[in-house]
Backbone bond lengths (Angstrom), bond angles and torsions (degrees), N, CA, C in turn:
res aa  C-N    CA-C-N  psi(-1)  N-CA   C-N-CA  omega(-1)  CA-C   N-CA-C  phi
1 M - - - 1.458 - - 1.525 109.80 -
2 I 1.337 117.06 131.94 1.455 121.19 179.79 1.515 109.85 -77.12
3 N 1.339 117.05 135.76 1.450 122.11 176.03 1.519 108.46 -93.00
4 F 1.336 116.97 114.76 1.452 120.72 -175.71 1.523 112.86 -90.84
5 S 1.321 118.04 -6.93 1.458 120.54 -178.06 1.525 110.05 -65.95
6 G 1.314 115.50 135.95 1.458 120.01 176.62 1.514 114.29 86.56
7 M 1.330 118.92 -7.17 1.454 120.37 179.23 1.530 109.40 -74.24
8 T 1.317 117.28 133.10 1.452 121.61 179.69 1.517 109.63 -112.87
9 G 1.330 115.96 152.67 1.450 121.06 179.32 1.510 114.10 69.55
10 M 1.329 116.95 14.69 1.465 121.10 -179.11 1.523 109.82 -95.86
11 K 1.322 116.02 135.08 1.455 120.24 176.98 1.527 110.42 -73.07
12 K 1.313 114.62 151.22 1.459 120.00 175.73 1.528 107.34 -90.92
13 I 1.328 115.84 119.57 1.471 121.57 -171.78 1.514 109.48 -129.87
14 C 1.320 116.72 137.42 1.462 121.27 175.09 1.528 109.61 -126.06
15 A 1.324 115.46 168.38 1.467 121.50 178.46 1.518 109.09 -131.49
16 V 1.339 115.51 141.63 1.458 121.11 179.84 1.522 109.96 -127.71
17 T 1.321 115.68 149.56 1.460 121.36 172.82 1.514 108.85 -153.90
18 M 1.327 115.37 167.46 1.466 121.48 176.11 1.518 107.97 -137.23
19 V 1.331 116.22 133.55 1.466 119.79 -176.73 1.521 110.29 -137.45
20 R 1.320 113.19 161.27 1.459 121.11 170.23 1.532 107.41 -143.42
21 N 1.326 115.95 120.96 1.472 121.69 177.92 1.523 111.97 51.96
22 D 1.315 117.27 50.61 1.465 119.59 -177.49 1.517 111.09 -141.93
23 E 1.325 116.55 56.87 1.461 120.68 -178.29 1.527 111.82 -65.35
24 F 1.326 116.96 -31.35 1.464 120.62 -177.90 1.523 111.49 -54.00
25 F 1.329 116.24 -53.93 1.455 119.47 -179.21 1.523 111.99 -78.71
26 L 1.322 118.06 -34.24 1.459 120.08 -178.34 1.525 111.57 -60.87
27 R 1.322 117.38 -39.65 1.467 119.57 177.75 1.529 110.94 -58.96
28 R 1.325 116.61 -43.79 1.464 120.33 -179.57 1.528 110.03 -68.72
29 W 1.318 117.01 -39.90 1.474 122.21 179.30 1.529 110.12 -60.45
30 V 1.329 116.28 -47.98 1.462 120.80 -179.35 1.529 110.60 -63.04
31 R 1.305 116.52 -44.19 1.458 119.21 -178.87 1.525 111.65 -63.03
32 Y 1.334 116.45 -46.58 1.458 120.15 -177.22 1.525 111.59 -65.34
33 Y 1.345 116.71 -56.76 1.461 118.81 -176.38 1.524 111.75 -70.13
34 G 1.330 117.63 -27.51 1.457 119.91 174.55 1.513 111.65 -63.31
35 E 1.331 117.09 -41.69 1.460 121.26 178.20 1.528 111.34 -67.93
36 E 1.329 116.62 -34.63 1.461 120.42 -176.77 1.528 113.25 -82.70
37 L 1.334 117.34 -36.44 1.463 120.96 -171.43 1.517 114.18 -118.10
38 G 1.331 117.57 -17.24 1.459 121.46 -173.33 1.522 110.12 99.61
39 M 1.327 116.62 132.38 1.465 121.22 -176.96 1.527 112.40 -56.38
40 E 1.325 116.32 -35.68 1.465 120.60 -176.91 1.519 112.36 -68.68
41 N 1.326 117.10 -9.58 1.468 121.51 -179.92 1.527 112.44 -106.25
42 L 1.328 116.89 19.48 1.462 122.31 176.34 1.524 109.53 -109.13
43 Y 1.339 115.68 137.72 1.465 122.06 -179.23 1.527 107.84 -129.15
44 V 1.314 115.04 112.94 1.464 121.97 -176.94 1.526 108.18 -113.88
45 F 1.320 115.49 127.46 1.457 121.57 177.69 1.522 108.82 -112.71
46 L 1.314 115.73 125.96 1.455 121.81 179.41 1.522 108.92 -93.54
47 D 1.316 116.02 126.98 1.470 122.38 -176.16 1.523 109.81 -80.04
48 G 1.319 116.02 86.01 1.460 121.23 179.49 1.513 111.46 123.14
49 K 1.313 117.15 130.91 1.459 121.27 -179.63 1.527 112.27 -75.76
50 D 1.334 116.26 -3.61 1.467 119.38 171.95 1.528 111.36 -80.89
51 Q 1.340 117.48 -4.75 1.455 122.08 178.78 1.529 109.81 -82.15
52 E 1.304 115.80 135.39 1.463 120.69 -178.31 1.529 110.50 -82.17
53 I 1.348 115.81 133.58 1.459 120.41 176.37 1.529 108.43 -67.51
54 P 1.338 119.03 121.57 1.470 120.24 -177.28 1.527 112.00 -69.52
55 S 1.314 115.16 145.28 1.461 120.97 -179.78 1.518 112.12 -95.23
56 W 1.340 117.07 -4.26 1.462 121.13 -172.25 1.533 113.77 -96.11
57 C 1.324 118.82 11.52 1.468 119.74 -179.83 1.532 110.65 -131.63
58 P 1.332 117.97 63.76 1.458 121.00 -179.35 1.525 111.77 -59.85
59 G 1.323 114.98 137.94 1.457 120.98 -179.81 1.507 114.48 93.95
60 V 1.332 117.44 -21.98 1.461 121.62 179.54 1.530 109.64 -78.28
61 H 1.317 116.04 140.11 1.466 121.18 177.12 1.530 108.08 -82.99
62 V 1.326 117.31 105.43 1.463 122.21 -177.77 1.522 108.43 -115.58
63 T 1.335 115.98 127.44 1.460 121.59 -178.51 1.516 109.94 -130.27
64 A 1.321 116.12 126.64 1.468 120.85 172.78 1.527 108.07 -87.95
65 C 1.318 115.85 124.89 1.467 121.83 -174.85 1.525 110.23 -112.74
66 D 1.324 115.16 166.58 1.465 118.81 171.09 1.523 108.54 -59.45
67 K 1.317 116.44 138.96 1.459 120.14 -178.12 1.526 110.59 -62.72
68 I 1.326 115.85 134.84 1.459 120.95 177.75 1.527 107.99 -67.82
69 P 1.334 119.07 122.62 1.467 120.61 -175.32 1.524 112.43 -80.07
70 G 1.350 114.67 163.19 1.457 121.04 171.83 1.509 113.82 105.00
71 Q 1.340 114.82 170.02 1.457 122.77 175.39 1.523 108.99 -80.31
72 V 1.340 116.72 -172.63 1.467 121.96 -167.13 1.532 113.04 -49.87
73 V 1.332 118.06 -58.80 1.464 121.03 -172.53 1.520 110.82 -66.06
74 E 1.319 116.69 -48.06 1.459 120.83 -178.56 1.527 111.55 -63.56
75 A 1.328 116.43 -44.26 1.462 120.68 -178.95 1.523 111.06 -65.48
76 E 1.324 116.88 -38.08 1.464 119.83 -179.29 1.529 110.91 -66.80
77 K 1.319 117.08 -39.95 1.464 119.73 175.97 1.525 110.62 -62.56
78 G 1.326 115.88 -41.52 1.457 119.92 178.73 1.520 111.96 -64.92
79 R 1.324 116.09 -38.69 1.462 120.66 -179.66 1.531 111.13 -63.62
80 L 1.335 116.73 -45.36 1.463 119.21 -178.31 1.519 112.32 -74.42
81 K 1.328 117.16 -29.25 1.470 119.12 172.98 1.525 109.77 -63.19
82 F 1.330 116.01 -44.30 1.460 121.00 178.54 1.528 110.65 -61.66
83 L 1.325 117.83 -47.83 1.460 120.89 -178.04 1.530 111.72 -67.15
84 S 1.324 117.39 -34.65 1.468 120.31 176.03 1.522 110.39 -62.88
85 E 1.326 116.44 -39.99 1.467 120.63 178.46 1.524 110.93 -66.52
86 Q 1.331 116.89 -41.55 1.464 120.37 178.30 1.530 110.94 -64.67
87 A 1.335 116.44 -41.18 1.464 120.64 179.39 1.523 110.90 -63.65
88 A 1.339 116.87 -38.54 1.465 120.39 179.00 1.524 110.86 -61.40
89 V 1.313 117.11 -40.12 1.468 120.89 177.13 1.527 110.32 -65.20
90 L 1.325 116.87 -44.34 1.457 121.20 -177.79 1.528 111.91 -64.88
91 L 1.323 117.04 -29.33 1.461 119.69 179.19 1.524 112.46 -68.30
92 G 1.323 117.16 -7.48 1.459 119.91 170.25 1.518 111.93 -72.89
93 S 1.356 116.09 -19.10 1.470 121.03 -178.30 1.519 113.13 -119.21
94 Y 1.347 117.68 -15.48 1.459 121.99 -175.23 1.529 110.49 -121.90
95 D 1.331 114.97 154.79 1.463 120.70 175.19 1.523 112.10 -80.26
96 M 1.339 116.14 -32.39 1.462 121.71 -178.79 1.520 109.32 -142.03
97 V 1.336 115.03 147.77 1.463 121.43 172.39 1.521 107.87 -124.11
98 I 1.325 116.15 128.57 1.463 122.14 174.27 1.522 107.71 -98.81
99 G 1.316 116.56 123.94 1.460 121.23 177.23 1.517 110.11 -118.24
100 T 1.324 116.52 120.88 1.465 120.54 178.80 1.515 109.78 -143.91
101 D 1.320 115.74 163.22 1.455 120.10 165.36 1.527 107.29 -72.82
102 A 1.327 115.89 164.41 1.467 119.47 -174.83 1.523 113.05 -69.86
103 D 1.338 117.72 -14.38 1.472 120.53 178.67 1.529 112.32 -100.49
104 E 1.344 116.84 19.56 1.458 122.14 -177.91 1.527 110.65 -124.17
105 F 1.330 114.95 136.94 1.455 120.23 -173.75 1.525 109.96 -134.94
106 I 1.325 116.05 121.44 1.457 121.85 176.15 1.522 107.87 -83.15
107 V 1.331 116.56 119.98 1.465 121.60 -170.22 1.526 110.61 -128.23
108 V 1.324 115.14 133.75 1.458 121.41 173.20 1.531 108.00 -86.02
109 D 1.327 116.69 137.02 1.466 120.22 175.89 1.529 109.35 -55.71
110 P 1.332 117.88 125.70 1.469 120.03 179.95 1.523 114.01 -55.38
111 D 1.335 117.74 -24.66 1.458 120.11 177.54 1.530 112.21 -64.02
112 M 1.353 116.87 -19.82 1.461 120.32 178.66 1.523 111.76 -75.36
113 K 1.351 116.34 -19.82 1.467 122.28 178.14 1.528 112.31 55.01
114 M 1.345 115.31 45.23 1.462 121.96 178.02 1.517 109.81 -139.84
115 S 1.321 116.09 149.70 1.456 120.51 171.22 1.525 109.02 -72.34
116 L 1.311 116.08 165.40 1.463 120.62 178.40 1.521 110.82 -59.89
117 R 1.314 116.46 -43.88 1.468 119.65 -178.11 1.526 110.86 -65.77
118 E 1.322 116.76 -42.64 1.464 119.88 179.25 1.520 110.45 -64.19
119 F 1.327 116.89 -43.60 1.462 121.56 -179.61 1.526 110.80 -60.27
120 L 1.328 116.51 -49.49 1.465 119.74 -177.97 1.519 111.96 -68.16
121 S 1.315 117.00 -30.64 1.468 120.10 177.63 1.520 111.74 -66.37
122 R 1.326 116.64 -25.67 1.460 121.39 -179.24 1.525 112.99 -96.24
123 T 1.339 116.33 -5.74 1.461 121.02 -175.44 1.521 110.97 -86.08
124 R 1.313 116.37 137.24 1.468 120.86 175.01 1.526 108.90 -59.55
125 T 1.311 115.94 130.41 1.460 119.36 -173.89 1.526 112.36 -90.16
126 H 1.315 114.21 146.87 1.459 124.25 169.87 1.527 106.40 -130.77
127 T 1.311 116.75 -178.72 1.468 118.91 175.21 1.513 110.49 -56.39
128 S 1.343 115.65 -40.45 1.467 119.94 175.79 1.523 109.49 -139.63
129 L 1.339 114.52 156.41 1.460 122.17 175.52 1.521 108.13 -128.58
130 S 1.337 116.04 147.55 1.463 121.24 -178.23 1.525 110.59 -129.88
131 G 1.323 115.53 143.29 1.454 121.27 164.89 1.518 108.75 -93.12
132 L 1.314 117.04 152.33 1.466 120.36 177.05 1.525 108.94 -66.74
133 G 1.322 117.15 129.78 1.456 121.54 -174.40 1.520 113.76 -77.47
134 I 1.335 115.71 127.66 1.458 122.56 175.36 1.525 107.87 -123.42
135 D 1.329 116.28 112.42 1.458 122.22 179.91 1.533 107.80 -90.58
136 V 1.321 116.63 101.47 1.461 121.64 -174.58 1.527 109.57 -72.79
137 G 1.333 116.82 131.62 1.460 121.30 -179.98 1.517 111.70 -117.01
138 Q 1.310 115.00 -176.25 1.465 122.32 174.66 1.515 107.79 -117.37
139 N 1.309 116.15 117.66 1.458 120.03 174.23 1.524 106.81 -82.00
140 T 1.309 116.47 101.62 1.459 120.97 -173.54 1.532 112.69 -68.82
141 N 1.334 116.92 -9.64 1.467 120.09 176.06 1.524 112.32 -74.76
142 C 1.330 116.71 -24.10 1.468 119.17 -173.64 1.519 114.50 -144.33
143 E 1.338 118.57 -0.54 1.465 121.14 -176.97 1.523 110.33 -124.40
144 G 1.329 116.02 131.67 1.453 121.35 -177.97 1.521 112.86 -95.59
145 E 1.329 115.73 -163.67 1.456 122.31 -179.29 1.531 109.87 -65.00
146 I 1.322 115.80 144.91 1.456 120.40 -176.39 1.531 111.06 -70.80
147 D 1.315 115.93 141.80 1.460 123.90 175.72 1.521 107.20 -105.14
148 A 1.339 116.69 111.54 1.465 121.29 -173.84 1.521 113.01 -66.30
149 S 1.324 118.23 -15.75 1.456 120.83 -178.18 1.528 112.51 -83.18
150 R 1.322 116.77 -8.50 1.462 120.96 -177.25 1.530 110.49 -116.09
151 P 1.342 118.85 156.64 1.464 120.62 176.46 1.526 111.43 -55.64
152 F 1.321 116.02 137.69 1.465 120.91 -177.76 1.528 111.69 -57.81
153 L 1.339 116.72 -47.31 1.454 119.90 -172.95 1.522 112.88 -78.73
154 S 1.335 117.47 -2.82 1.465 119.24 169.12 1.521 110.37 -81.19
155 Q 1.349 116.66 -10.42 1.460 122.11 -177.54 1.525 112.78 -116.63
156 R 1.316 117.54 -9.88 1.456 121.77 -178.78 1.519 109.23 -130.22
157 Q 1.338 115.86 123.32 1.466 121.29 -174.36 1.524 113.40 -109.99
158 Y 1.340 118.35 -3.96 1.454 119.72 -170.94 1.525 111.22 -128.77
159 G 1.326 114.86 143.85 1.449 120.20 178.09 1.508 110.98 -146.16
160 L 1.305 115.41 159.22 1.456 123.43 177.76 1.527 107.51 -104.78
161 I 1.324 116.44 124.84 1.465 118.77 175.84 1.522 106.79 -68.55
162 G 1.318 116.06 109.41 1.459 120.14 -169.98 1.517 113.29 -116.92
163 T 1.327 116.94 121.49 1.463 119.95 176.98 1.525 111.20 -63.31
164 R 1.323 117.50 -27.16 1.474 120.14 179.71 1.526 111.34 -63.75
165 Y 1.320 117.11 -22.12 1.458 119.56 -176.18 1.522 113.06 -109.80
166 T 1.317 117.14 6.49 1.460 120.53 165.73 1.523 105.70 -85.85
167 K 1.307 115.02 85.57 1.464 121.42 -170.53 1.537 111.06 -108.36
168 P 1.336 116.67 149.87 1.466 120.02 174.01 1.530 109.58 -77.69
169 S 1.301 116.26 65.24 1.463 122.33 -169.98 1.521 113.41 -75.60
170 I 1.326 117.26 -22.61 1.460 121.63 -175.35 1.522 108.13 -110.76
171 I 1.325 116.84 122.16 1.463 120.30 -177.97 1.529 110.39 -121.89
172 T 1.328 114.76 151.59 1.462 121.08 -178.91 1.522 112.41 -117.95
173 R 1.323 116.94 -3.08 1.471 121.45 176.89 1.523 108.25 -151.59
174 P 1.326 117.92 160.65 1.468 119.89 -178.55 1.525 111.73 -59.75
175 V 1.333 115.53 129.74 1.463 122.59 178.73 1.523 107.55 -143.80
176 T 1.310 115.34 176.96 1.459 120.56 172.91 1.521 108.46 -114.76
177 W 1.331 115.56 113.80 1.460 119.92 175.62 1.530 109.89 -73.21
178 G 1.326 116.68 141.78 1.452 120.42 169.95 1.518 109.99 -78.04
179 S 1.312 117.49 172.52 1.467 122.53 -178.26 1.518 110.92 -50.99
180 G 1.325 115.96 135.42 1.457 121.77 177.35 1.516 114.82 69.84
181 F 1.339 117.95 15.22 1.475 123.08 -175.67 1.529 111.78 63.02
182 H 1.344 118.79 19.14 1.459 120.29 -171.58 1.522 113.64 -74.09
183 R 1.310 117.21 -19.02 1.462 119.29 177.48 1.514 109.09 -157.58
184 V 1.326 115.25 165.96 1.459 122.35 172.15 1.522 106.59 -112.24
185 K 1.290 116.60 121.98 1.463 120.83 -174.25 1.524 110.68 -64.99
186 G 1.349 115.44 126.20 1.452 121.29 177.00 1.512 115.56 83.74
187 H 1.341 117.74 4.97 1.464 120.53 -178.30 1.528 110.20 -135.76
188 N 1.329 115.37 151.46 1.452 121.44 173.43 1.525 109.23 -79.54
189 F 1.323 116.95 176.96 1.460 121.06 176.80 1.521 108.62 -119.09
190 H 1.340 116.81 160.93 1.463 122.07 -176.77 1.522 108.04 -135.81
191 I 1.342 116.25 110.71 1.464 121.72 -178.23 1.523 108.65 -83.34
192 V 1.318 116.18 123.89 1.462 121.42 -174.50 1.535 109.86 -92.93
193 P 1.317 119.27 122.83 1.477 120.93 175.71 1.528 110.54 -58.34
194 G 1.326 115.35 136.78 1.459 120.24 179.11 1.511 114.21 87.46
195 L 1.334 117.66 1.30 1.462 121.66 -177.82 1.530 109.52 -121.25
196 Y 1.341 115.84 137.86 1.465 121.07 -177.35 1.526 110.24 -133.23
197 L 1.332 115.00 152.18 1.458 120.86 166.92 1.522 107.27 -112.04
198 F 1.325 116.28 112.98 1.462 121.12 175.85 1.529 108.62 -93.05
199 H 1.331 114.94 124.46 1.461 121.49 178.36 1.523 108.87 -108.50
200 F 1.350 116.58 129.28 1.457 121.10 -174.66 1.536 113.04 -115.25
201 G 1.317 117.43 12.54 1.457 119.49 -175.78 1.514 114.81 -63.84
202 Y 1.351 117.52 -22.91 1.465 121.87 -175.33 1.515 111.86 -122.44
203 F 1.332 116.55 31.25 1.465 119.42 -171.93 1.519 113.47 -97.49
204 D 1.339 117.07 7.15 1.457 119.45 -179.51 1.527 109.02 -153.91
205 L 1.336 116.15 117.15 1.450 121.06 -173.86 1.526 112.05 -60.84
206 K 1.323 117.95 -40.95 1.460 120.17 -178.95 1.523 111.67 -66.22
207 R 1.312 117.52 -34.71 1.462 120.25 177.68 1.518 110.93 -68.91
208 I 1.326 117.64 -37.53 1.468 120.54 176.39 1.524 109.84 -61.74
209 E 1.332 116.49 -44.54 1.468 120.34 179.67 1.524 111.16 -62.50
210 A 1.335 117.37 -39.32 1.463 120.86 179.55 1.527 110.87 -66.21
211 R 1.330 116.84 -41.17 1.464 120.35 178.15 1.523 110.72 -66.22
212 F 1.344 116.12 -37.17 1.460 120.67 178.77 1.522 110.85 -61.81
213 N 1.331 117.31 -34.03 1.460 121.89 -177.00 1.528 113.69 -92.01
214 D 1.343 117.32 0.11 1.458 120.48 179.29 1.533 109.91 -68.80
215 K 1.327 116.97 122.10 1.474 120.81 -173.70 1.526 112.34 -65.31
216 D 1.346 117.11 -31.15 1.455 120.44 179.50 1.518 110.81 -64.96
217 R 1.334 116.33 -42.55 1.461 120.29 179.45 1.530 111.37 -73.04
218 K 1.325 116.68 -36.25 1.468 118.83 176.31 1.523 111.03 -60.66
219 A 1.329 116.42 -42.39 1.468 121.10 -178.83 1.524 111.09 -63.86
220 A 1.331 116.99 -29.69 1.460 121.10 -179.99 1.523 112.66 -87.21
221 G 1.337 117.32 1.50 1.453 121.22 176.67 1.508 115.65 87.61
222 W 1.348 117.37 21.15 1.455 121.32 -176.70 1.526 113.48 -87.43
223 G 1.310 119.50 -4.79 1.455 121.09 -174.65 1.512 113.33 -55.99
224 R 1.313 117.21 -51.86 1.466 121.07 -179.80 1.528 110.69 -64.34
225 H 1.334 116.12 -40.05 1.457 121.34 -179.83 1.529 110.79 -60.28
226 L 1.310 116.31 -47.12 1.461 120.43 -177.46 1.526 112.19 -70.54
227 A 1.319 116.40 -29.98 1.466 119.77 -177.94 1.518 112.01 -63.49
228 K 1.346 117.74 -23.49 1.463 121.38 179.79 1.520 112.47 -79.41
229 R 1.319 116.54 -11.03 1.455 119.22 -166.56 1.524 114.36 -77.18
230 A 1.305 117.64 -8.58 1.464 118.85 175.13 1.524 111.55 -75.98
231 R 1.336 117.52 -5.05 1.469 121.04 -177.96 1.525 111.28 -58.29
232 T 1.318 117.52 -44.76 1.467 120.46 -179.30 1.516 110.93 -60.16
233 I 1.339 116.64 -43.04 1.462 121.25 178.95 1.522 110.22 -62.16
234 N 1.325 117.28 -42.57 1.465 120.79 179.67 1.531 111.42 -62.03
235 I 1.330 116.32 -41.42 1.467 119.64 -177.14 1.524 111.30 -69.21
236 V 1.347 117.21 -48.48 1.470 118.08 -176.96 1.523 111.69 -69.55
237 S 1.340 116.67 -19.43 1.466 119.54 179.51 1.524 112.58 -82.41
238 R 1.328 117.69 -22.79 1.469 118.80 -175.09 1.525 114.25 -111.68
239 K 1.342 118.23 -18.20 1.460 119.63 -176.74 1.530 111.22 -100.19
240 K 1.295 115.86 145.46 1.459 121.20 176.75 1.523 109.65 -70.32
241 A 1.328 115.88 136.77 1.453 120.70 -178.83 1.520 111.67 -77.20
242 C 1.324 115.39 139.76 1.462 122.17 178.29 1.528 110.13 -96.30
243 D 1.318 115.08 171.08 1.458 120.65 -179.44 1.523 110.89 -70.39
244 W 1.316 116.44 130.25 1.467 122.93 -176.55 1.528 112.02 -60.01
245 D 1.314 117.49 -56.76 1.465 120.61 -173.22 1.528 111.82 -62.79
246 T 1.332 116.83 -40.12 1.468 120.02 179.64 1.516 111.27 -64.17
247 W 1.322 116.49 -48.99 1.457 119.21 -171.82 1.515 114.18 -83.59
248 T 1.310 118.88 -27.25 1.472 117.78 174.11 1.529 109.47 -69.21
249 R 1.319 117.22 -35.44 1.467 119.99 176.72 1.524 110.45 -65.71
250 R 1.343 116.59 -46.37 1.470 119.67 178.88 1.520 111.45 -62.98
251 A 1.327 116.13 -43.07 1.467 120.52 -177.69 1.520 111.37 -62.84
252 R 1.325 116.22 -38.70 1.464 119.71 -179.80 1.528 110.25 -62.87
253 I 1.326 116.58 -40.31 1.468 120.36 178.86 1.526 110.46 -67.89
254 I 1.338 116.40 -48.59 1.472 120.32 -177.98 1.523 110.61 -60.35
255 Q 1.325 116.46 -49.04 1.467 119.64 -176.09 1.523 112.39 -67.26
256 S 1.326 117.21 -24.03 1.463 120.32 177.37 1.521 112.27 -74.29
257 I 1.335 115.98 -21.56 1.468 120.47 -175.68 1.523 112.47 -105.49
258 V 1.324 116.97 -43.52 1.470 121.54 -170.09 1.530 110.34 -86.81
259 R 1.336 115.89 139.34 1.459 122.13 178.69 1.528 109.84 -130.02
260 P 1.338 117.53 145.72 1.461 118.44 172.02 1.529 109.70 -70.87
261 P 1.328 117.72 149.76 1.471 120.11 -175.40 1.524 113.40 -64.52
262 Y 1.335 117.34 -21.27 1.467 120.26 -176.42 1.523 113.04 -93.87
263 A 1.348 119.03 -6.29 1.457 120.71 -177.01 1.519 109.97 -157.03
264 W 1.343 116.48 98.24 1.464 120.17 -176.74 1.525 112.17 -66.72
265 N 1.351 117.51 -20.85 1.466 119.49 -177.53 1.524 112.47 -103.81
266 K 1.331 116.05 31.45 1.457 122.70 168.78 1.524 108.56 -126.17
267 P 1.332 118.69 148.60 1.469 120.11 178.42 1.524 111.91 -78.78
268 A 1.317 116.60 155.18 1.463 122.12 174.21 1.528 108.48 -137.90
269 M 1.339 115.38 163.99 1.467 119.88 -175.56 1.528 110.92 -151.12
270 F 1.337 116.60 39.53 1.462 122.76 176.19 1.539 112.00 56.88
271 N 1.328 117.40 26.59 1.478 122.63 179.86 1.533 112.86 58.91
272 L 1.330 117.17 26.48 1.459 121.12 177.44 1.528 110.52 -75.39
273 D 1.315 116.17 136.55 1.469 121.62 173.39 1.529 107.63 -105.76
274 I 1.305 115.96 92.72 1.461 121.34 -176.76 1.534 109.13 -102.38
275 V 1.334 115.58 114.28 1.460 121.51 176.43 1.529 108.18 -92.27
276 V 1.321 116.18 134.16 1.462 120.53 178.58 1.526 109.45 -125.46
277 R 1.322 115.08 151.25 1.463 120.41 172.26 1.517 108.69 -89.17
278 I 1.318 116.18 123.26 1.465 121.55 -177.05 1.527 108.78 -74.69
279 P 1.321 118.13 125.52 1.475 120.68 -175.80 1.533 112.57 -62.40
280 D 1.320 114.59 153.55 1.461 120.81 -178.51 1.520 112.82 -62.03
281 R 1.327 117.63 -22.47 1.462 119.58 -177.86 1.532 112.62 -65.28
282 F 1.334 117.75 -14.32 1.469 121.53 178.57 1.524 112.52 -93.00
283 R 1.326 118.92 -5.24 1.467 122.52 -165.56 1.523 114.77 -57.40
284 E 1.305 118.63 -36.33 1.463 120.58 -172.19 1.519 113.95 -101.07
285 I 1.313 118.52 5.96 1.470 120.34 -170.82 1.518 112.47 -76.69
286 I 1.352 117.37 -45.94 1.470 119.62 -172.96 1.530 109.29 -116.33
C-alpha cells in the first residue's frame, strides 16, 4: 500500500464505479485502485438496494442506490447520467475523478516507474484524459481458465488494441459521460502516452458463459449483448500477436487523429484488429 502522507504537489484523485452482482471484478477493482489512490478515495455505487454492502472493503465509500430502471440501452444511459452527476459533486473536493466499469483498470506503463497518482499529477490536464484501450482476451490455444487468486496479467498474455476501450475515463471538470464511459459529450479526448486502460470483461470464456446465463442480466436484455463478447477471445486465439511497443505507439497516433463519421469525439482505427503480446513488465500489476 502506498503511503500518501507527506507527498507534496500531488493531485487529489478519486475513482468511481457502479456494479450489480459482480463481486469478482469489484474485489480486484477495490484492491487495485485502493493501492494506487487510497481506499478512502474510492466510491462504489451498488445498482439496487437489494445489493448487500460488502464487509471486505473498509474505508471505501459504498452506497446502495435505487436500481437503474430499463432495458440495456436505457439503463446504461441512466447509469452514466447518475455517475456523471456523482463525479460532478466529487470534483468539488478532488482534482480528478476516474470513472470506470469494475473490469477496467487505468495502468501506468511500469517503465515509467511511477504510481498512477504520481503519473497523473505530472500529466498536463485537459477536460478528460484517456489511456490507450487494451481489450485483454484468452488465447484458448495456450491459456486456461482464470485463477482469481493470481494476478490477471500473469495468466493472460494477449490483448486486442480496442478503440472501444480508449475511453475518456479521467475527468478534471463536470461533464456528461456517454454510455459505458465511451465518450464525453461535447468534448474531445486526449490519449496520454504511457497510460493504458486494460479491460478484462472478455478474458475468460467460462466467465462469459456464466454471465450469459445469469438470470438477472437476461431479464434486463443483456443476453444478445453478452453473446458477442467471445469475439475478443476468437481474435486473440487465431491471429498472430504483433509487437507491443510498435503497435501501441502507432495506435495512439491513429486514434488521436481518426474519427468515426457518426461520432467526432470517439477514436477510430480503420477497423483494424491488432493483437499484441502484453509485455512481462505488466504481469504483477492487476
